N, C-alpha and C positions, 0 to 999 in steps of 0.2 A: 860784303853783301853783293849778290847778283840776282836780280829779279827780272824774269822774262815779262815783257810787255807786248800785248797783242792789240793791234789796231783794227778798227772796223766793227766787228761784232763776234758773238760766240761761235759763229760758223767758221771763222778764221782760226785754224789750229796750228799754223806755222808762223814763226817770227825769228828775226835775228836781233831785234831791239831789246835792250836791257836797261834796268835802273841799277846804277852801280854804287849808290851810297844811301845811308839812312836819311840823310838830310834831303837828298833829291826825292826819295820816296815820300817823305812827309810833305814836301812841297807839292807833290803831284796829287796826293789823296786828301790834302788839307783844304781843297776848294773844289766846288762842283762845277760842272758844265751843264748847259741847258739841253734837254733832249729826252727821248724815250729811255726806258729802262735798259735796253740793249745798247751796247757801245763798247768802247775800249775796255780791256780788262787785263788783269795780271794774275800770275800764280805765285805760290809762296816761295819760289826759288828759281833756279836756272833750269829751263826745260828745253831740250833740243833733240832731234830736229822738229818733232811735232809734239803737241801737248798730249801727254799720256803718262801714267804713273811710272811705267818702266823707263821713260826717257828723262826723268828728273835727275839731273847731274848733281844738284845740291839743293838743300832745304834751309831756308833762313828765317822763316816767320811762323810763329803760332798764330793762327787766325781763328777768331770766334765770331760767329754771326749772332747778334743779339736780336733774334726774331721772336723768341717765345720764352715764356715762363714755364716752370715745371707744371704749374696748375692751370695755365691759360695759353692756348695756342694762338691767340689773336694779337698779342702785344708782348713787349718785354719791359724790363725796368728802364727808367730814364738813363741816359749815358753819363750824366754828371756824377752820380755816386760811384759808378764803376771806375771812372777816371780818378776819383778821390781815393778809393781803396788802393788802386795800383800806385798812385803817387805816394800815399802814406808808406807803402812797402818799397818805395824808391825803385820801381821797375820801369825800365825804358819801354814806352809804348806810344801808340797814337790810336785814338778812337774817333770815329766820324759817323754821322747819321747816314742811312742808306735811302734808296729811292722812295720807299713806302712810308718813311717817317712822317707822322702827322700829329704832333703834340696837341693841337687844338681839338683832336678827336680822341685823345688819350691813347694813341697808337704810337709806340716807340719801336723803331728799327735802327740798329746801328751795327758797326763792324769794328772789332778790336784787333789790332795787329801788334804783336810783340816779337822783337828779334830775339833769336836764341841760337847759340853756336853749337848746340849739342844735338840738333835734329839730323838724323841720318836715314830714317826710313819711316814707314807708316806707323809702326808701333811707338817710336819715340815721339812722333808728331801727335798721335792720339793721347799719349801719356801727358805731354805738355798741356794740351787743351783741357784734359780732365783735372790737372792740378790747378790751373787757373780758375776753372769753373767751380771747383771745390772751395777755393779761397773766397770767391764771390758768394757762394751759397752760405759759407760760414759767417759772412757779414750781412746776411739777410737778403742778398740779391739773388733770387732763385732762378738764375739763368738756366735754360735747358740746353743740354748738349745735343749735337746733331751729327749725322754721318759725314757732313761736309768738313767737320773739324779734323777728320782723319784721312780724307781723300787728298793725297799730296799734290795732285795735279789739278785740283779744283780751280775753276776760273772764278775770279772775283771782279765785278764791274768797278770801274772808277766811279766816284760819287757823281750822281747826276740829279737834277731837279727838273720838274716838268715845265715850270714857268718861272720867270724872274721873281714873281711874288713868293714862290716857295723858298726863296733864299732865307726868309725869316725863320724857317723851320730847320735849316741846315745847322748842324753842330759839329765842331771839330776841336780837339784838344790833344796835346801831346806832352810827354815828360821825358827828358833825357836823364836817366839815372843809371842803374846797373843793368847790364845785359842779363836776361833771365837764365838761371841755371836749373836744370831738371832736378827735382827733389826738394825744391824750396818749400813747396806745400805738399801735404799728403792728400792723395786723391780719395774721394768718397766719404770724407769726414763732413757730411752735410746734415742739416736738420732733419731731412727726410729719414735717414737711417737712425738718428738719435730718437726720433719720435717712435719708430717701431721697436727699438731696443728697450725703451722704457716700458713697453707693454708686455714684455716677455721675461722669462727667467733665463733666457739664452745667455751663455757666458762668452762674449766675444773675445775676451783676453785669452781664454783657454783655447778657443778655436784657432785664433791667429798664431798663438804660440806653437800650437801643433803643426801648422803649416811651416812655420819658421824652422822647426826641428826636423821637418822632412816627412811628417805623417800626412800624405796627400789625400788619398781616396777617402779615408775614414773621416777626416775633418771636412773635406768638401761635401761629403754626404750629410754631415751634421748641419753645415751651413745651408745646403740646399733645402733640407727639411724645414729649417727655420724660415728661410725665404718664402717657400711655397705656402707655409701656414700663415705667415703674417703679412706678406706683401703680394701673395699670389693673385688677389683680386685687383690689385692696382698695377702690377707689372706684367708685361708680356714675357713669354718664354725667352725671346731674344734679349730682353733687358736683363733677365736673371742670369742668362749665360754670359752676357757681357760683364756684368757685375762680378761674377765668380771668376771669370778669366782675368780680370784686373787684380783680384785678390791673389790669384795664383802667381801672376807676374811680379807683384810687389812683395809677397811674403814667402812663397815657396822657394827655399834656398837650394834644394837638391837639383842640380842641372838636368840630370836624366829624367827625374820624375816630372820636372816642369815641362820638359820637351814632350814627354809622353802625354801629359794632361792637355797641352795646347795643340798637339798634333791633330791632323785630319780635321781642321777647322773646329777644334774644341769638342770633338766627338764624345770624349769621356764625360765632360761636363754636361753636354746636351742629353746624354743617356741618363745621367743622375737626375736632372731636372724632369725629364720625361717620366722617369720611374716614380718620382714623388708626386707629380701631377696625377698620375694614374691612381696612386694610393689615396690621395686626397679625394679624388672623385669617388672611389670605392667606399671610403669611409663615410662620405656624405650620403651615399646611396643607402648604406646600411643603417646609419643612425637616424636619418630622416629629419624631421622638423626640429629635433633638439638642437641641431647645430645652427639654425637660423633664427631662433627665437630671440627677441630683443624687447626690453621693457620700455615703457613710455619715457621715463627720465633718461634712459640711455639713448633713445632715438632723438630726444630733444638736444642732447649735447653732441651728437654725431655730426661731423662736418663733411659734406660731399663736394667734390670738385665741380665747377660749373660745367654745363653742357658744352661740348666741343662741336662747333659748327664747321661744315665744309663750305656751304653756301648760306649766307646770313639769312636767317628766318625761313629758310626753305628746306635745307637738307642738313639734319643734325647727325651726330654719331648714332650708330645702330644700323639696323637693316631697313633699307628703303626699297620699295617695289615701284618701278616706273613702268607704266603701261600705256598703250595707245594703239590706234589702228595701224595696219601696215603702211609704210612709206609716209607716216605723218611727221617724222623728224625726230624719233627717239634717239637714234644713234648720233644724229647731228647735235642734239642737246647734250648727249653724253660727252662728246668730244669737246664741246664748248665748256662744260663744267670742269673736265680733267685739265684741259689746257689752261683755263683761268686759275684754278687752284695751284697748279704747278708754277705758274708765272706770277702769281700774286696780284692778278688784275680782276676786273669785274666779269661776270658771266651774264647772260641774258641782257646784255647791253648796259645795265646800270646796277646790277645786284652784286654787292661786295662778296668776295670769297676770302677765306682764311688761307694764307700761303702755306704750302706744304707739299709733300710728295703726292703724286697721282699715278695710279696704275689703271690703264684701260685694257681690259681683256676683250679683244674684238675677235669673236669666233665666226663672224659672218662677213665682215668687210675686210678686204686686204689692206696692206700697208699703204698702197698707192692712194686709196680712197680716203684714208684717215689723214695722210699728209696733205691732200688737196683741201680737206676741210679746215685743217689748222692754218694753212696759208691764207685762206679767205677770211677766217674768223679773227685770229689774233696775230698770226705770223711771228710768234715767239716760240723759241725752241730750247727751253731749259732742260738740263739733264735730270731734273726731278719729275719730268713726264716720262713714264715708261709704258710702252706699247707691247702687248703680248698677243700674238695671233695663233698660238698653238698651245694646247693643254694636254697633259698626259692622259692615259686611259683611266677613266673615272673608277671603274671597278677595281683597279689595282691600287690606285692612290686617290682616295676620295677628294672631292673638290675642296672641302674644308681644310684638309691637310695641305693641299697645294697653296691655298691662300695663306696659311700659316707660314709656309716656307717663303712665299713672296714677301710677307711682312718682315720675316727675320732677315731677309736679304736687303730690304729697303725700310728700315725702322722709322724713317721720317714720313711714311705714308699717312696721308690724311683722308684720302678718298680712293676707293676701288670700285670700278664699274665692271660688271659681268654682262656681256652682250652676246647671247641672251641667256636667261635663266634655264630655259629648257635644254640647252646644250650641255649643261654641267651637272644636272641632277641625276642621281642613279635611276634606273628603270623602275617604274611602279610595279610592285608585285601584283600578280594576277588576282583579281577579285578583291583587292584592297580598296576601300573607299577613298575618294580623292581627299576628303578632309583629313582623314587619319594619315594619309601619305605625306601631305605637306606639313602636318603637325609633327611628324617624326623627322623629316629631313631638314626643315628650315630653322628650328630652334638653335642648332649648333652654330649656324651662321650668325644668328641674332645675338646670342650670348657672346660669341667671340668679338663681334663688332663693338658691343657695349664695353666689354672688358678692356679692349685695347683703344677705345675712344676713336674708332675709325668709322667713317661713313661708308657703308658697303651698299652699293646700288645694284640691284638686279633688274634687268630689263625683260619685259614680257609683253604679250599682246592682249588686246581686248576681245571679249567674246560677245558678238553682236546679239546673240540669242538672249543674253541676260541683261542687256542694256536697260537701265532705268528700272530694274526689278525692285519692287517694294519702295520706290522712290529713292533707292540707294544707288547712286551713279557708280560707286566703287564695286558694286556687284558685277560689273561688266568685266572685271579683271579675269583673264583666262585662268582656269584652275579651279579653285573652290574658295569658300570663305575661310578655310584653314590658312590661306595666305594672309588674308586680312587680320586674322587673329594673332598671327606671329609677328608680322612686320611692325616696326616702330612708326614708319611713315609710308603712306600711300600717295602716289602721284599719278594723275591721269593727264596725258597730253592729247588734246583733241583739236581738230581743225574746224573752223567755222565755215562749213560747206555752203551755207546759205548766203554768205556775204557777196559772192560774185554776182548774184542775181540782183542785188540792190546797191552795189558799191557805187554806181554812178550817181545815186541820189542820197546816200548816207555814208559819208566817209569816216564816221566816228566808230563804226563797228569794228571789232578786233578781227584779226586773221585767225586767231585760235585762243584756246583757254588752257590754263594750268590749274587743275583742281588738286588741292593738297589736303590730306587728313592725317594728323599725327598725334601721338601721345603728348608731345611737347608744344603743340601749336594750335590744337583744335582743327577746325575745318575752314579753309579759305579758297577763294577762286581769284586767279589773276588773269588779266587780259593780256594777250600777246599780239605783237605785230611782226610780220615777216620782213626781214632786212634782205633785200635781194642782193645787195653788194657783198655782204658777209655770209650770205646763205645760212642764216640762223635766226632764231626767234629773239626778239627784244621784249622786255617787260614794258608795257605801256605805263606812262607816268601815273595815271589815275589807277591805283590798285584797289579795286573793289569789284564785287560781282556785277555782271551786267543787269540792267533794270529788268524786273519781271515783265514789264511791258514789252521789251524787245523780243522776248520769247513769244509773246502773243502776237506781236507784229509779224513774226515769221509764219505763224499759223495762218494769219489772215492773208498774207502774201501768197502762201502756198495754195489757199483755197481759190484764189483768183487767177491761177495760171492758165486755166482752160476757157473760162467765160466770165462775163460780168455777172455780179450778184447783188441782190438787195441785202440790207443789214440782216433781215430775217434769215435769208438763205446762208449768209456767212455764219450766223449763229448755229444753224443746223449742221454745217460742215465742221466748224471748229469746236462746238460744244461750249462756247463761251456764253455767259449770260447776257441778256439784252442791254442792261445798263452799262456793263463793261465795254461792250462792242461800240457803243456810241462814243465813249471816251477815247477808245483806241482809234476809231475812224477819224475823229476830229484831230487828234495828234498826228496821225499819219498824213492827213491832208495838208496840215501845216508844214510838215517836213517835205512835202512833195513826193511822198511814196505812193499816193493814190490819186485817182481822178474820179470826181463825182459828176455823172451825167444823168440828170433827171432821176436821181435816186438810185441809179445803178453805179456800183463801184468797180473800177478796173485799174489795171497796172499801166503806168505811163509807157508809151512807145511800144505797146503790144497790139497787134492786129488780130482780133478774134475772128474765128470762122463764122460766116453768116448763118450756117446751119445751127451753130450753138446759140445764136441770138434768137433764131426763129422758134426754138423749142419752147420758149416761155409764153408764146402767143398762140 
């Protein structure tokens, strides 16, 4: 065994230090150090001169991150039963909890390391991970696979805890048994596939026997048809392609046919899946409502996966529209969200994010500006944060197709931000109504995001002309109500422009507001404060809408900017009723927001022009 060890942090990609035995490795990862998430790390083998897949000289470990369940992206199963299953099978391994482990909050995060002498490349590494995960799935431990399991030069942090008190939540256990041999467990024999197989008349034995005998395209076509019909709503195209590629590797015995099917990044499989997706869509269009009808008793027994969140309680899976005035901080908030999700930390100061991949498509800000924001906000640089600053020609390759390709490339993605929406949508046909236009172009994004359980955030601007129309603050979103109809979540980011006028006397007022309206959360308003050090918004601890009185306070303060007024004159300017004005004036005097001089109300520290005072006499 020879494992490369990197000191410092993930930015250090060169090292000559190695761990040369299994015992030394267990000693190193069996106890944590205190510090932030970033720190010393290792790779799964010997890597020189710099950390990169092509520089891996040897591979010694199957490594699986226990971050997610198949049905839940926020946690995994506890590490103890995983250790028990592997120990029962007498497999040499060590498992230890990772930085985000928090059993008191029912959040389990761990890392499993298994030595294996048969790992020679990415394919064998991926196969080993799938075999172990399939074994765990078969024992009811529904661990989710990730792209990291196949990235041979992936960096893995040594265990760390934030404070000494967190040592109570650190877990470590190892077993010295037999070194794992590839093929000990069959891949993909999980309860997920068994569940779908029971629902259909599809004969898996015949299909797999056909692959074994060398009938490739025909049997793959049959399998693809079954997959699309039964799992199409739950699995993304990338997952179907990955599944069928694994079947090809494990069962197709004819070498030339296997090479053909897997060549060009599995193009033949992708074409088969794409063809059946199109047929399924056409069949649905022709048949119509008959394919979606469901009875009450069927609906009662149907089980749906829980909603996947990117930002807890704020941004769920589906299409989210984030709108705000120019320069209010929309892009800053977007970077905060993406960086926090990719790093597994909080955004908005104290709001938990679900760890996963993040893609920030920044078509207005250059790399330099994004880097500057990350340095100030989190200063964390995980490889699960992906920045894109250029997109192809939309008329040739529609944006929805490009997003699908991005997701196929990075299947661990939990959140995608498009900054801004206007730069990626196709041109609106002449004379077409705005509502119809948005209702035609946005549903594809919304359906894709829900199908793949990804939070897709599109940034746009506010339209001042529509602000507050019909008492609906979300009517100010630039475009039309077609956007509101399609989106799953609407978010308005606004600055409290009135605060600086009264900040010296009322420090409780927020710097801004985050108004949210969604199908899964109703309508809420959160108060924000600006953190000058990190250059981003933080959620104020008291999460509730501002008092109605504060809004009326601002009206009264505005009416007194030019001259002193009596309560009656204030009522004429603000249109507030007489009894309410008395209450507001009394409260504002108590807070020091106003001065009362012989029945005339004025602002503190404001010198009014004499001409203004003389006009009333």
